N, C-alpha and C positions, 0 to 999 in steps of 0.2 A: 405480462410476463411475471413470475414470481421472482424472491430474490435468489433462488439458488440455480432456475434457467438463467437469469442474468449474469450470474458469475460464471458459469459454464459456457456462456455464449463467446463469439470471438470477440478480441479486442483489440483497437485499433492501434498501428503499429507505435504512433505517438506516446499512445499510454503505456505500451508494453514499457518503452523506453524509460517514460518517466516513473512507470513502478518500479522498474530495475534500479532508478537513481534513489528513489526513495527507502529501497531495501539497502542498499549501500550506507544511506545516513543513518539509517537505525541500527544498523550493524554498529558504525562507528561510534553512533552516541551509545550504545550499551554497552560496549567495551569502555567508554570512558567512564562510565556511570558505574561498571562491575571493576576498574582498576584498583589493585591492592595498594595504590599510595594514594598521600594525600593532596588531592588538587585543587588549585585555587575556588573559591565558591562561584565567580564567575563562569569557568570552565563548566562546574557540575551544572549551572543554572543553562548555560546554553546547551549542553548536550542533553538535558531534560527535555528542552523546549525542540529539538531536533528530534527526539523521539517521538514527541506530539506529532508532528509536523509531519514526518516520514510514515507514521501510522496511517495519518489522515491519507495522504497523498495517495500511498498504495491502496486504501479501501476504496477510495475514487475511482482511481485508475484502473481496478480490477473490475467494479461496478460498470464502466463505460462499454457500450457495445457497437458494434459497427452499426450504421445507418442502413437500414434495411434488412436487418436481419429478423428473418421470421420468426413470429412468436409461435411455438410449440402447441399444438391442441391440447384441450382441457385433459388431465388425465394422465398425459407423457411424463414417463419416467425414464431419463436416459440411462 
């Protein structure tokens, strides 16, 4: 299974929920980092950590497939 097939395969419900939570965390951290006001350094540092953690969690959640997902034949294009 190549990367494109893995990302387009069905995702288990737990990982769909985790992906959505990670998306919210990344959006909140992005809005904190782009805020036009001066924020304390700790808040900015935490927002950058949340952005990285959310991005990694989204990628891992999307790449997880359901057990027993059939592998398409070689040369198959969805």
